[in-house]
C-alpha positions as CSV (number, residue, x, y, z in Angstrom):
1,M,30.2,-78.9,-88.7
2,P,32.3,-79.1,-86.0
3,R,34.6,-76.6,-84.2
4,N,38.7,-77.1,-85.3
5,I,40.6,-78.5,-81.8
6,G,41.8,-75.5,-80.4
7,Q,46.0,-74.9,-79.2
8,S,46.2,-76.4,-76.1
9,H,43.6,-79.9,-76.9
10,P,45.3,-82.8,-76.2
11,L,45.3,-84.6,-79.1
12,R,46.4,-81.0,-81.2
13,R,49.8,-81.1,-78.9
14,F,50.1,-84.7,-79.5
15,F,50.6,-84.6,-83.1
16,A,52.7,-81.7,-82.6
17,G,55.1,-83.6,-81.1
18,L,54.8,-86.5,-83.2
19,V,55.2,-84.2,-86.4
20,E,57.8,-82.0,-84.7
21,Q,59.2,-85.6,-84.1
22,V,59.0,-87.2,-86.8
23,F,59.9,-84.0,-89.4
24,M,62.9,-82.5,-87.5
25,T,64.6,-86.0,-87.2
26,E,63.9,-88.3,-90.0
27,V,62.4,-86.0,-93.0
28,G,65.0,-83.3,-92.0
29,L,62.3,-80.3,-92.8
30,A,63.0,-79.0,-89.5
31,D,60.4,-75.4,-90.4
32,P,58.4,-74.3,-87.5
33,R,56.2,-73.1,-89.9
34,L,55.7,-76.0,-91.9
35,T,55.2,-78.6,-88.5
36,D,52.5,-76.3,-87.0
37,Y,50.7,-76.2,-90.6
38,L,50.5,-80.3,-90.5
39,T,49.9,-80.0,-86.8
40,R,46.6,-77.8,-88.0
41,L,46.2,-79.9,-90.8
42,L,45.2,-83.5,-88.8
43,S,44.0,-81.4,-86.3
44,E,41.4,-80.2,-88.1
45,F,41.3,-83.5,-90.0
46,V,39.8,-85.4,-87.4
47,H,36.4,-84.8,-88.0
48,I,35.2,-86.5,-91.3
49,D,32.7,-83.5,-91.9
50,R,36.3,-81.0,-92.0
51,I,37.7,-83.5,-94.3
52,Y,34.8,-83.3,-97.0
53,R,33.4,-80.1,-95.7
54,M,33.5,-78.6,-99.5
55,R,29.4,-78.5,-101.1
56,T,28.0,-77.9,-103.6
57,I,25.8,-74.9,-104.4
58,D,22.8,-77.7,-103.5
59,G,24.6,-79.5,-100.1
60,E,25.9,-81.8,-101.7
61,T,29.0,-83.3,-100.0
62,I,32.2,-82.9,-102.9
63,R,34.1,-86.5,-101.9
64,D,36.0,-86.2,-105.8
65,V,39.3,-83.7,-106.2
66,S,38.0,-84.2,-109.8
67,R,34.7,-82.2,-108.9
68,I,35.6,-79.3,-105.8
69,E,36.8,-76.6,-107.9
70,A,34.2,-76.6,-110.0
71,E,31.5,-77.1,-108.2
72,A,32.3,-76.0,-104.5
73,Y,29.9,-72.4,-103.7
74,L,31.6,-70.9,-100.9
75,G,28.9,-68.7,-100.3
76,P,27.9,-65.3,-102.4
77,G,30.7,-63.1,-101.0
78,L,33.4,-66.1,-101.5
79,E,34.3,-65.4,-105.7
80,G,37.4,-64.8,-108.2
81,T,40.4,-64.7,-106.4
82,A,39.4,-65.6,-103.0
83,R,37.9,-68.7,-104.3
84,T,40.1,-70.0,-106.3
85,W,42.5,-69.6,-103.0
86,L,40.8,-71.4,-100.4
87,V,39.9,-73.7,-103.2
88,N,43.1,-74.3,-104.4
89,R,44.0,-74.4,-100.6
90,Y,42.5,-77.3,-99.7
91,I,42.9,-79.2,-102.8
92,G,46.3,-79.3,-101.6
93,D,45.6,-80.2,-97.9
94,F,43.0,-83.3,-99.3
95,T,45.7,-84.5,-101.3
96,L,48.5,-84.0,-98.7
97,F,46.0,-86.0,-95.8
98,W,45.6,-89.1,-98.2
99,I,48.6,-89.5,-99.3
100,G,50.6,-89.2,-96.5
101,V,47.8,-90.9,-93.9
102,Y,46.1,-93.5,-95.8
103,P,47.2,-93.8,-99.1
104,E,45.8,-97.2,-98.9
105,S,42.2,-95.7,-99.6
106,L,43.6,-94.2,-103.0
107,R,44.7,-97.7,-104.8
108,P,43.4,-98.5,-108.2
109,R,39.8,-98.9,-108.2
110,H,40.7,-99.3,-111.9
111,A,43.1,-100.9,-114.3
112,G,45.5,-98.2,-115.0
113,V,44.5,-95.2,-112.7
114,D,47.1,-94.1,-110.4
115,R,44.8,-92.1,-108.1
116,L,48.3,-91.8,-106.0
117,Q,50.4,-89.9,-108.6
118,E,46.7,-87.6,-109.7
119,F,46.9,-86.9,-106.2
120,R,50.2,-86.1,-105.6
121,L,50.1,-84.5,-109.6
122,Q,46.9,-82.0,-107.8
123,G,48.1,-81.0,-104.6
124,K,51.5,-79.9,-105.7
125,R,49.3,-77.8,-108.6
126,S,46.9,-77.1,-106.3
127,Y,49.8,-75.2,-103.4
128,G,51.4,-73.8,-106.2
129,I,48.5,-72.3,-107.0
130,A,47.3,-71.3,-104.1
131,S,51.2,-69.7,-103.2
132,E,51.1,-67.3,-106.1
133,L,47.2,-66.0,-104.9
134,T,47.9,-65.6,-101.9
135,P,46.6,-62.1,-100.5
136,K,49.3,-60.4,-98.1
137,R,49.8,-61.2,-93.8
138,A,47.5,-63.7,-95.4
139,D,47.8,-67.2,-92.6
140,P,49.6,-69.3,-94.1
141,P,51.3,-67.4,-96.2
142,G,52.0,-67.9,-99.5
143,S,55.8,-68.6,-98.6
144,L,54.6,-71.6,-96.7
145,L,51.9,-72.8,-99.9
146,R,55.1,-72.6,-102.0
147,Q,57.0,-74.7,-99.7
148,L,54.3,-77.2,-99.9
149,S,54.0,-77.5,-103.5
150,E,57.4,-77.8,-103.6
151,E,57.8,-80.4,-100.9
152,F,55.1,-82.0,-101.4
153,E,56.3,-85.8,-101.5
154,A,58.6,-85.6,-98.1
155,C,55.2,-83.5,-95.9
156,A,53.4,-86.9,-97.7
157,H,56.2,-89.3,-96.2
158,G,57.0,-87.0,-93.2
159,L,52.9,-87.9,-92.6
160,S,52.8,-91.5,-93.4
161,L,56.0,-91.7,-90.5
162,V,53.1,-89.7,-88.1
163,R,50.7,-92.6,-88.8
164,A,53.1,-95.1,-88.4
165,G,54.2,-93.2,-84.9
166,W,50.4,-92.8,-83.5
167,E,49.9,-96.7,-84.6
168,R,53.4,-98.0,-82.7
169,L,52.1,-95.7,-79.6
170,D,48.5,-97.5,-79.7
171,A,49.9,-100.7,-80.1
172,D,52.3,-100.5,-77.0
173,L,49.3,-99.5,-75.2
174,N,47.0,-101.7,-76.6
175,I,49.4,-104.4,-75.1
176,N,49.7,-103.3,-71.6
């Protein structure tokens, strides 16, 4: 599995600048804990192996949200509340990332299936569950996970604006 991108990595600083600018000026959520968390999420999910890091006990990559809760294997020492907390936090992150950054990938495959709405509901629910199960002195704190649940739509919208920002920058750089 790839290593996380460190605090001083240029890509992390790039995301931090975009996230802070968008969330503070366009979304109106000027909470440094929230913007730091979202920067960390984008930096972590740069690697496809981090996006799809949940595996079954047999090592199979889990790509469907509906299977994560039931089939994710986190190791022999992680069961009960700790497992539930980690799995729900991951589901919140996973759904927020896809809705905010790549919502076109969630377009309905079949008539009547609204994957965007399904992901939105699951993400809000999962962050809410994780917030209730957060251990004391955990990073992130339960209050931040609660905020992500309550502000899920605003955070997804903000991440879509972050994507638009990096696409604008990319277009500007490619013109010159």
